[in-house]
C-alpha positions as CSV (number, residue, x, y, z in Angstrom):
1,M,20.3,98.2,164.2
2,G,19.1,101.4,162.7
3,E,21.3,104.2,161.2
4,R,24.7,104.6,162.9
5,L,26.2,108.0,163.7
6,L,30.0,107.4,163.2
7,D,33.0,109.5,162.8
8,A,33.9,109.2,159.1
9,N,37.6,109.3,160.0
10,R,37.4,106.5,162.7
11,T,39.4,103.4,161.9
12,I,37.8,100.2,162.8
13,G,39.5,96.8,163.6
14,Q,43.1,97.5,164.6
15,P,45.5,94.5,165.0
16,N,45.2,92.7,168.3
17,Q,42.1,94.6,169.1
18,I,38.4,94.1,168.7
19,T,36.1,97.0,168.0
20,V,32.8,97.3,169.9
21,I,30.2,99.9,168.8
22,F,27.6,100.5,171.5
23,G,24.4,102.1,170.4
24,R,21.1,103.4,171.9
25,K,18.0,104.9,170.3
26,V,17.4,108.6,171.1
27,T,14.7,110.9,169.6
28,K,15.7,114.4,170.6
29,R,19.2,115.3,169.7
30,Y,19.6,112.9,166.8
31,R,16.0,112.9,165.5
32,G,15.4,109.2,165.9
33,K,18.8,108.1,164.7
34,L,21.1,105.7,166.6
35,E,23.6,107.4,169.0
36,T,26.8,105.4,169.1
37,L,30.0,105.0,171.1
38,I,33.0,103.2,169.8
39,E,35.6,101.3,172.0
40,D,38.6,99.3,170.9
41,L,39.2,96.4,173.4
42,D,42.6,94.8,173.6
43,L,42.6,91.0,172.9
44,P,44.6,88.4,174.7
45,K,47.3,86.7,172.7
46,H,45.1,83.7,171.7
47,H,42.6,86.2,170.1
48,S,39.6,84.9,172.1
49,I,37.0,87.2,173.7
50,R,34.4,86.6,176.3
51,M,32.1,89.5,176.8
52,R,29.9,88.9,179.9
53,I,27.1,90.8,181.6
54,G,24.1,90.0,183.8
55,I,24.7,86.5,185.1
56,D,28.4,87.2,185.8
57,G,28.0,90.6,187.4
58,N,31.4,92.3,187.7
59,A,33.3,89.1,187.4
60,I,36.0,89.0,184.7
61,H,36.1,85.6,183.0
62,P,39.6,84.1,182.8
63,G,41.2,85.0,179.5
64,G,38.3,87.2,178.4
65,V,37.3,90.8,178.2
66,N,34.5,92.1,180.3
67,I,32.2,94.9,179.0
68,F,31.0,95.8,182.5
69,G,30.7,99.6,182.7
70,K,31.6,100.0,179.0
71,G,29.7,102.0,176.4
72,F,27.0,104.1,178.0
73,G,27.7,102.6,181.4
74,N,25.8,100.5,183.9
75,Y,22.2,101.2,185.1
76,A,22.2,102.9,188.5
77,S,19.2,100.8,189.7
78,S,20.9,97.5,189.1
79,G,24.5,98.3,188.7
80,H,24.6,96.2,185.5
81,N,25.1,97.1,181.9
82,F,21.7,96.6,180.2
83,H,19.5,97.9,177.3
84,F,22.0,98.7,174.5
85,T,23.0,97.5,171.1
86,S,26.4,96.4,170.1
87,E,28.3,95.9,167.0
88,V,31.5,93.8,167.2
89,R,33.9,93.8,164.3
90,Y,37.0,91.6,164.0
91,W,39.3,90.8,161.1
92,F,40.9,87.4,160.6
93,Q,42.8,85.4,158.0
94,Y,41.2,82.2,156.7
95,T,43.9,79.5,156.8
96,T,44.2,75.7,157.0
97,Q,45.7,76.0,160.5
98,P,44.8,75.0,163.1
99,I,43.3,71.7,162.2
100,T,40.2,72.5,164.2
101,G,38.4,75.3,162.4
102,P,37.8,78.7,163.8
103,Q,34.7,78.7,166.0
104,L,32.3,81.5,167.3
105,D,30.2,80.7,170.3
106,F,27.5,82.9,171.7
107,V,25.1,82.7,174.7
108,G,22.3,85.2,175.0
109,D,18.6,85.8,175.3
110,D,18.1,88.6,172.7
111,D,18.7,89.4,169.0
112,V,22.0,88.3,167.5
113,W,23.1,88.1,163.8
114,V,26.5,87.2,162.7
115,F,28.0,88.1,159.2
116,I,31.2,86.6,157.8
117,N,32.4,87.9,154.4
118,K,29.3,90.0,154.3
119,R,27.1,86.8,154.3
120,L,24.6,86.0,157.1
121,A,26.2,83.1,159.0
122,V,24.1,83.0,162.2
123,D,20.5,84.1,162.8
124,L,19.4,84.2,166.4
125,G,16.8,87.0,166.1
126,G,14.0,87.8,168.5
127,L,13.4,87.6,172.3
128,H,14.0,84.1,173.7
129,Q,15.4,82.3,176.6
130,S,19.1,82.2,177.0
131,S,20.3,80.0,174.2
132,P,23.7,79.0,173.0
133,T,24.6,79.1,169.3
134,S,27.8,78.6,167.4
135,I,29.4,78.4,164.0
136,T,32.5,76.5,163.1
137,L,34.4,77.2,159.9
138,D,35.6,74.4,157.7
139,P,39.4,75.0,157.2
140,T,39.2,73.5,153.7
141,N,36.2,74.5,151.7
142,G,35.2,78.0,152.7
143,T,32.0,76.9,154.4
144,G,30.8,77.0,158.0
145,Y,28.5,74.8,160.1
146,T,25.9,76.8,162.0
147,C,23.7,76.2,165.0
148,D,20.9,78.8,165.0
149,F,17.1,79.2,164.7
150,V,17.1,78.6,161.0
151,S,15.7,75.2,159.8
152,P,16.2,72.5,161.0
153,G,16.6,74.3,164.4
154,P,15.9,72.7,167.8
155,S,13.0,70.3,168.4
156,A,10.3,70.9,170.9
157,G,11.7,70.9,174.4
158,Q,15.3,71.0,173.2
159,T,17.8,73.9,173.5
160,L,20.2,74.7,170.7
161,L,23.1,73.2,172.7
162,Q,21.2,69.9,173.0
163,A,20.0,69.9,169.4
164,C,23.1,71.0,167.5
165,S,26.9,70.7,167.5
166,S,28.8,72.9,165.0
167,V,32.0,71.0,165.8
168,N,30.4,67.6,165.1
169,K,28.2,69.1,162.3
170,T,25.0,67.7,163.7
171,G,21.6,69.3,164.1
172,G,22.5,72.5,162.3
173,R,23.1,73.6,158.7
174,I,26.0,74.3,156.3
175,V,26.5,78.0,155.3
176,D,28.5,78.8,152.1
177,L,30.6,81.8,153.1
178,G,32.7,82.0,150.0
179,L,36.0,82.0,151.9
180,V,39.3,81.5,150.1
181,I,42.3,80.2,151.9
182,G,44.8,83.0,152.6
183,N,42.4,85.9,152.2
184,V,41.4,88.2,155.0
185,Y,37.8,88.6,156.0
186,E,35.7,90.5,158.6
187,I,33.4,89.0,161.3
188,V,30.5,91.4,162.2
189,V,28.3,90.6,165.2
190,F,25.1,92.7,165.6
191,Q,23.4,92.3,169.0
192,A,20.5,94.0,170.7
193,E,20.2,93.8,174.5
194,R,16.6,94.7,175.0
195,R,16.1,93.7,178.6
196,L,16.6,95.9,181.7
197,Q,17.3,93.0,184.0
198,A,18.5,89.4,184.0
199,S,20.1,89.8,180.7
200,N,22.7,87.3,179.4
201,Y,25.4,87.8,176.9
202,R,28.7,85.9,176.2
203,L,30.7,85.9,173.0
204,T,33.7,83.7,172.4
205,L,35.9,83.7,169.3
206,S,38.4,80.8,169.1
207,N,41.1,79.8,166.6
208,F,40.6,82.9,164.4
209,S,43.9,84.0,163.0
210,G,44.4,87.8,163.3
211,N,47.9,88.0,161.9
212,K,48.5,91.4,160.3
213,S,48.7,91.2,156.5
214,T,51.1,93.3,154.5
215,C,49.8,95.4,151.7
216,T,52.3,96.4,149.0
217,P,51.3,99.1,146.5
218,K,51.5,98.0,142.9
219,C,51.9,100.8,140.3
220,G,49.9,99.9,137.2
221,D,47.0,98.0,138.8
222,A,44.7,101.0,138.3
223,I,44.2,101.4,142.0
224,V,45.6,104.4,143.8
225,T,47.3,103.3,147.0
226,R,49.6,104.8,149.6
227,G,52.6,106.3,148.0
228,E,50.9,106.7,144.6
229,A,49.7,110.0,143.3
230,C,47.7,108.3,140.5
231,D,47.3,105.0,138.7
232,L,45.4,104.6,135.5
233,G,46.8,101.2,134.8
234,T,50.0,100.2,133.0
235,A,48.6,100.8,129.5
236,M,47.4,104.3,130.4
237,N,50.3,105.4,132.6
238,T,52.0,107.0,129.6
239,G,52.9,110.4,131.0
240,A,50.5,112.1,128.6
241,Y,49.4,115.6,129.6
242,G,46.9,115.5,132.4
243,G,47.5,111.8,133.0
244,C,49.8,109.6,135.0
245,N,53.5,108.7,134.6
246,S,54.7,105.1,134.5
247,N,55.9,105.4,138.1
248,C,52.4,106.5,139.3
249,T,53.4,110.1,139.7
250,L,51.3,112.9,138.1
251,A,52.2,113.8,134.6
252,P,52.4,117.4,133.6
253,G,48.9,118.9,133.9
254,C,46.8,122.0,134.7
255,G,47.4,122.8,138.4
256,D,51.1,121.7,138.6
257,A,52.2,125.4,138.7
258,M,54.2,124.9,135.5
259,T,53.0,126.0,132.1
260,N,53.0,123.0,129.7
261,G,50.9,121.3,127.1
262,G,48.5,123.8,125.6
263,E,48.2,125.8,128.7
264,Q,48.3,129.6,128.6
265,C,49.2,129.8,132.3
266,D,49.5,127.7,135.5
267,N,50.0,129.2,138.9
268,G,48.9,126.1,140.7
269,V,45.7,127.7,142.0
270,N,44.1,128.9,138.7
271,M,40.9,130.4,140.3
272,S,40.9,134.0,138.9
273,Q,37.6,135.2,137.3
274,Y,38.9,138.6,136.1
275,G,42.5,139.8,136.0
276,G,42.0,143.6,136.1
277,T,45.0,145.0,134.2
278,M,47.1,141.9,134.7
279,K,47.1,138.4,133.2
280,Q,45.7,136.0,135.8
281,C,45.1,132.3,135.5
282,A,41.6,130.9,135.4
283,P,40.2,127.4,135.7
284,G,41.4,125.3,132.8
285,C,44.8,127.0,132.8
286,V,43.7,129.8,130.5
287,F,44.0,133.5,131.1
288,A,40.9,135.0,132.8
289,P,39.3,138.0,131.1
290,Y,41.5,141.1,131.7
291,C,41.8,144.7,130.6
292,G,44.1,144.3,127.6
293,D,42.8,141.2,126.0
294,G,41.2,143.1,123.2
295,K,37.6,142.0,124.3
296,V,35.2,144.5,126.0
297,D,34.1,142.9,129.2
298,G,31.1,144.9,130.3
299,A,30.5,142.7,133.3
300,H,33.6,144.2,134.8
301,A,32.9,147.8,133.8
302,E,35.1,147.9,130.7
303,Q,34.1,150.6,128.2
304,C,36.6,149.5,125.6
305,D,39.6,147.3,125.1
306,D,42.2,147.9,122.3
307,G,44.5,145.2,123.6
308,V,48.2,146.2,123.3
309,N,47.1,149.7,122.0
310,N,45.5,150.6,125.4
311,G,46.9,153.9,126.7
312,K,48.3,155.1,123.4
313,G,46.4,158.4,123.6
314,Y,43.9,160.0,121.2
315,G,41.5,157.5,119.7
316,F,42.6,154.6,121.9
317,C,41.4,153.1,125.1
318,T,43.0,154.1,128.4
319,T,45.1,151.6,130.3
320,G,42.1,151.0,132.6
321,C,39.9,150.1,129.6
322,K,38.0,153.4,129.8
323,L,37.2,155.6,126.8
324,G,40.0,158.1,126.2
325,P,39.9,161.3,124.1
326,R,38.4,160.4,120.8
327,C,36.2,161.6,117.9
328,G,32.7,161.5,119.2
329,D,33.2,162.7,122.8
330,K,31.8,166.1,121.9
331,V,35.2,167.7,122.9
332,I,37.4,169.2,120.1
333,T,40.8,167.7,120.7
334,N,43.9,166.7,118.7
335,T,43.4,167.5,115.0
336,E,39.6,167.7,115.2
337,T,37.9,170.7,113.7
338,C,34.6,169.8,115.2
339,D,32.9,167.2,117.3
340,D,29.2,166.8,117.5
341,G,29.2,163.6,119.5
342,A,26.7,161.0,118.4
343,N,25.5,163.3,115.6
344,N,28.8,163.3,113.7
345,G,28.2,162.4,110.1
346,N,24.4,163.0,110.3
347,S,22.8,165.1,107.6
348,T,21.8,167.6,110.4
349,S,25.4,168.0,111.6
350,K,28.1,170.2,110.1
351,C,30.6,167.7,111.4
352,G,31.7,164.6,109.5
353,A,32.1,161.1,111.0
354,N,35.9,161.9,111.2
355,C,35.4,165.0,113.3
356,Q,36.3,167.3,110.4
357,L,34.0,170.0,109.1
358,K,32.1,168.8,106.1
359,C,32.2,172.2,104.4
360,G,35.6,172.5,102.7
361,N,36.3,168.8,102.3
362,G,35.7,169.0,98.5
363,T,32.8,166.5,98.7
364,L,29.1,167.4,98.4
365,D,27.6,166.3,101.7
366,A,24.0,166.4,102.8
367,G,22.9,170.0,103.5
368,E,25.5,171.5,101.1
369,Q,24.8,173.2,97.8
370,C,28.4,172.9,96.7
371,D,31.9,172.2,98.0
372,D,35.0,172.9,95.9
373,G,37.3,172.5,98.9
374,T,38.4,175.1,101.4
375,A,40.9,176.8,99.0
376,A,38.3,177.1,96.2
377,N,35.3,178.1,98.3
378,V,35.9,181.8,97.8
379,G,32.5,182.9,96.3
380,G,32.0,184.9,93.1
381,Y,30.1,184.2,90.0
382,G,29.9,180.5,89.2
383,K,31.8,179.6,92.4
384,C,31.1,178.2,95.9
385,N,30.8,180.4,98.9
386,M,32.8,179.8,102.1
387,N,29.6,178.3,103.8
388,C,29.2,175.8,100.9
389,T,26.3,177.7,99.4
390,L,26.3,178.5,95.7
391,G,27.5,182.0,94.6
392,P,25.8,183.9,91.8
393,R,25.4,181.7,88.9
394,C,23.4,180.7,85.9
395,G,20.5,178.8,87.4
396,D,20.0,180.9,90.6
397,G,16.9,182.5,89.2
398,I,18.6,185.9,89.2
399,K,19.9,187.6,86.0
400,N,23.5,188.2,86.8
401,G,26.4,189.6,84.7
402,T,26.2,188.7,81.0
403,E,23.1,186.5,81.4
404,A,20.3,187.2,79.0
405,C,17.9,185.6,81.5
406,D,17.7,183.2,84.4
407,D,14.5,181.6,85.6
408,G,16.4,178.9,87.6
409,K,15.1,176.1,85.4
410,N,16.4,177.3,82.0
411,D,14.8,174.4,80.1
412,G,14.3,176.2,76.9
413,S,10.5,175.9,76.9
414,Y,8.5,178.7,75.1
415,G,8.7,182.0,76.8
416,N,11.3,180.9,79.3
417,C,15.1,180.8,79.5
418,A,17.3,178.2,77.9
419,Q,20.4,176.4,79.1
420,G,23.3,178.8,79.5
421,C,20.9,181.5,80.7
422,V,20.1,182.6,77.1
423,L,16.6,183.4,75.9
424,G,14.6,180.4,74.8
425,P,11.9,180.4,72.1
426,R,9.6,183.4,72.5
427,C,7.6,186.1,70.9
428,G,10.2,188.5,69.5
429,D,12.7,185.9,68.3
430,M,11.5,186.4,64.6
431,V,10.5,182.7,64.5
432,V,6.7,182.1,64.4
433,Q,6.0,179.5,67.1
434,T,2.6,178.3,65.8
435,G,2.5,175.6,68.5
436,A,2.6,178.4,71.1
437,G,-0.2,180.3,69.3
438,E,2.0,182.9,67.4
439,S,0.6,184.2,64.1
440,C,3.6,186.4,63.3
441,D,6.9,187.5,64.7
442,A,8.8,190.5,63.4
443,G,11.3,190.4,66.2
444,A,12.3,193.9,67.3
445,Q,9.7,195.3,64.9
446,N,6.8,193.9,66.8
447,Q,4.7,196.8,67.9
448,P,3.2,197.5,71.3
449,I,-0.4,196.3,71.5
450,A,-1.8,199.7,72.4
451,T,-0.4,201.4,69.3
452,A,0.1,198.6,66.7
453,Y,-1.9,199.2,63.6
454,G,-1.5,198.4,59.9
455,K,-1.5,195.5,57.5
456,N,1.4,193.1,58.0
457,V,2.2,194.7,61.4
458,C,2.8,192.3,64.3
459,T,2.1,193.1,67.9
460,A,4.2,192.3,70.9
461,L,2.0,189.2,71.4
462,C,3.0,188.0,68.0
463,K,-0.5,188.5,66.7
464,P,-1.5,190.6,63.6
465,A,-2.1,194.2,64.4
466,P,-5.6,195.6,63.4
467,Y,-5.7,197.2,60.0
468,C,-8.2,198.7,57.5
469,G,-9.7,195.8,55.7
470,D,-9.8,193.3,58.5
471,K,-13.6,193.7,58.7
472,A,-13.3,194.8,62.3
473,V,-13.9,198.4,63.2
474,D,-10.8,199.2,65.2
475,A,-9.7,202.3,67.0
476,N,-9.5,205.4,64.8
477,E,-11.7,203.6,62.2
478,G,-15.3,204.6,61.5
479,C,-16.1,201.7,59.3
480,D,-14.5,198.5,57.9
481,D,-16.5,196.0,55.9
482,G,-13.4,194.4,54.4
483,V,-14.2,195.8,51.0
484,N,-13.9,199.5,51.6
485,S,-14.7,200.4,48.0
486,G,-15.9,203.9,48.6
487,Q,-19.3,203.0,47.0
488,P,-22.7,203.4,48.7
489,G,-23.2,200.7,51.2
490,S,-19.4,200.3,51.7
491,C,-16.7,202.1,53.6
492,T,-14.3,204.7,52.3
493,T,-11.0,203.3,51.3
494,D,-9.3,204.6,54.4
495,C,-12.0,203.1,56.7
496,K,-12.8,206.5,58.1
497,M,-16.5,206.6,57.3
498,Y,-19.4,204.7,55.9
499,V,-20.8,205.6,52.4
500,P,-24.5,206.0,52.8
501,I,-27.1,204.2,50.7
502,P,-29.8,206.7,49.4
503,S,-32.7,204.3,49.8
504,C,-31.7,203.2,53.4
505,G,-34.6,204.0,55.7
506,D,-37.5,203.6,53.3
507,G,-38.4,200.3,54.9
508,T,-37.6,198.4,51.7
509,V,-34.5,196.2,51.4
510,Q,-32.7,197.3,48.2
511,A,-29.2,196.3,47.1
512,P,-26.7,196.6,48.6
513,E,-28.9,196.8,51.8
514,T,-29.0,193.6,54.0
515,C,-31.9,194.9,56.0
516,D,-34.2,198.0,56.2
517,Q,-36.7,198.5,59.0
518,G,-37.3,202.1,58.2
519,A,-37.5,204.4,61.3
520,S,-36.5,201.4,63.5
521,N,-33.1,201.1,62.0
522,G,-30.4,201.4,64.7
523,L,-32.8,201.1,67.6
524,P,-31.8,198.6,70.3
525,T,-34.8,196.5,69.4
526,S,-33.9,196.3,65.7
527,A,-31.4,193.9,64.2
528,C,-30.7,196.5,61.5
529,D,-28.2,199.3,62.0
530,V,-28.5,202.8,60.7
531,H,-26.6,201.8,57.5
532,C,-29.1,199.1,56.7
533,K,-26.7,196.4,57.6
534,L,-27.3,193.6,60.0
535,K,-25.8,194.6,63.3
536,C,-24.2,191.2,64.0
537,G,-21.3,191.1,61.5
538,D,-20.9,194.8,60.9
539,G,-17.7,194.9,62.9
540,F,-19.2,197.0,65.7
541,K,-20.0,195.7,69.1
542,D,-23.5,196.8,69.4
543,P,-25.6,196.8,72.6
544,G,-26.6,193.2,73.4
545,E,-23.6,191.7,71.5
546,A,-20.7,190.1,73.4
547,C,-18.4,190.7,70.5
548,D,-18.3,191.4,66.7
549,N,-15.2,191.3,64.7
550,G,-16.9,191.4,61.4
551,V,-15.8,187.8,60.6
552,N,-17.4,185.9,63.5
553,D,-16.2,182.5,62.4
554,G,-16.0,181.0,65.9
555,S,-12.2,180.5,65.9
556,Y,-10.4,180.6,69.3
557,G,-10.3,184.0,70.8
558,T,-12.8,185.5,68.3
559,C,-16.6,185.7,67.9
560,N,-19.2,183.2,67.0
561,K,-21.7,183.9,64.2
562,G,-24.3,185.0,66.8
563,C,-21.8,187.6,68.1
564,T,-21.2,185.6,71.2
565,L,-17.7,184.9,72.4
566,A,-15.9,181.9,70.9
567,P,-13.7,179.8,73.3
568,H,-11.1,182.1,74.8
569,C,-8.8,182.6,77.8
570,G,-11.0,183.5,80.7
571,D,-14.0,181.4,79.9
572,G,-13.1,178.9,82.7
573,A,-12.5,176.0,80.2
574,V,-9.1,175.0,78.8
575,N,-9.2,175.5,75.1
576,G,-6.8,175.9,72.2
577,P,-3.2,176.6,73.3
578,E,-4.3,177.2,77.0
579,A,-2.4,175.4,79.8
580,C,-5.0,176.4,82.3
581,D,-8.1,178.6,82.7
582,N,-9.5,179.5,86.0
583,G,-11.9,182.0,84.5
584,A,-12.3,185.3,86.4
585,V,-9.7,184.1,88.9
586,N,-6.9,184.2,86.3
587,S,-4.4,186.8,87.4
588,D,-1.2,188.3,86.1
589,T,0.2,188.2,89.6
590,A,-0.8,184.5,90.1
591,Y,1.7,182.5,92.3
592,G,1.3,179.0,93.7
593,A,0.4,175.5,92.6
594,G,-2.9,175.5,90.6
595,T,-3.0,179.2,89.8
596,C,-3.4,180.6,86.2
597,T,-2.3,183.8,84.6
598,K,-4.5,186.0,82.3
599,S,-2.7,184.5,79.4
600,C,-3.9,181.1,80.5
601,V,-0.5,179.7,81.4
602,L,0.3,178.1,84.7
603,G,1.2,180.5,87.4
604,P,4.7,180.1,88.9
605,Y,5.0,178.0,92.2
606,C,7.6,176.5,94.5
607,G,8.4,173.2,93.0
608,D,8.2,174.2,89.3
609,G,12.0,174.2,89.1
610,R,12.1,178.0,88.3
611,I,13.3,180.4,91.0
612,Q,10.7,183.1,91.6
613,S,12.8,185.6,93.4
614,A,9.9,188.1,93.4
615,N,8.0,185.6,95.4
616,G,10.7,185.0,97.9
617,E,12.1,181.8,96.5
618,E,15.9,181.2,97.0
619,C,16.1,177.9,95.2
620,D,13.8,175.4,93.6
621,G,14.5,171.7,93.4
622,T,18.3,171.9,93.8
623,Q,20.6,170.3,96.3
624,G,20.1,171.8,99.8
625,C,16.8,173.4,98.9
626,S,13.9,173.0,101.4
627,V,10.3,172.2,100.4
628,M,9.6,176.0,101.0
629,C,12.2,176.8,98.3
630,K,14.6,178.2,100.9
631,I,18.3,177.3,101.1
632,I,19.1,174.9,103.9
633,I,22.3,175.9,105.7
634,V,23.7,173.3,108.2
635,Q,24.5,175.2,111.4
């Protein structure tokens, strides 16, 4: 029969009526589906129906119902109702009365199928000559006796009427319909009227009881019927939340407009997705997100949510869940002394994370040299300035007040300052620092290098001063052989002059001469001086000699035996007590990493821990000092 197009709200099979559904195939409006019309036809009191077309024209069979002009109407060419499908539905109660079982008779020449209790009872499918068929129900065992085309069917040359009698149960077949006495069942007859002329159709229903049954709802049968709001069965109708009461009314639950069970709310609708500044109910009878629930809902443009504290002013969220005045908004409000926004608390900001100025809080923060608190940051020796930089103090590299010295590091190393800004070990402290190269130290009696002279006299470099008898001809001396006996071949006792040897110059070496080359004595080409002494070792620096101290033992800072310079400061090699030696580059004004002074000590530099004020250093290695030895002041 194809797919039916029916109104889903249409009730089929009313009491004392039979429902006929007319159908026809269309392809345009319904895209190949079956267009249908439904008509309810009143039945006579004996509940029989005769539907007749074709052979009976407009005649109405006595006691029957004619479908002439019903459904989609008669064909204009013939004036008869042809070429349609029909679906007949009728409800009946299967009983033991009357004694003669209910009987369905049909005469027609096209497809007919009959279903009882949803089981195929009659099969008269296909185009054929007008043939009668019938089925009679047995009033005792739920079966029916059918005359149709199914085996055994009619023999050759016989019609169904001749071959079969459903009443007498001959020539047909028994169909098990599964009927139970007292129950109500539906008969459905599907028919297709394919012909456009000379069609035959007659349907008769006899002895089918159509008495109306009475349905009474039963609470507890787990079937929701009229008058029941719910029914989970007697065992489950306990009245529990969200369930069913014992009288099949709804128990308390979400959606009943009453807050109960574990519900947060219940307005009966419960469809809110966001409550704004109000509590609104969402599916599940819980509050929808809202401004004031303490959770930031960015999807609804909330910037913050402090819950019950919204709108309390500074530091809190507004009543509309927007950021209110607060530390970090770059506006100085309330008790703030500063507000640098997102930079608050950073080492580059003067503002702390609490919007209070760092300087003055009594805590040493990044960028500060000191902080004794606002009341104590008054400046002065040993104190902190108002901008949290150090005031004059021991360790600032500047000699202040009663300080004996201050190189910034004050580590007590030789020649530098010691802790407390007092002088450290040095030449002049009357302690001979042999590790530092001192040979003597007369303290305040040390003589200036330019004028120091005499035995047991110490220079300002803590070295022995030259003296008569040291075998070196020093300033104001004319001779010094270390003996200075006043005899020929030696020096006078005061080292003023040489005592000549009478035989010197005769070309013959005679004691106490050490050489004698005659007239060549003293010439640049001669190794013999005018006193018949070998030039190298005579205490004079003669032409061609690098040095001559008369001893020439090769010790550091003196002369070698060949009157060449022994290892010394300035030779480009680190020797003896030297810390460095850059040779000719050594300078008394050296500054910077890797430089060397003419005393062969490392030149000062930024990073040595000593503040070289003369070189522009403000600090060196202390808190708040830059890599350029400048004080960093946070602006």
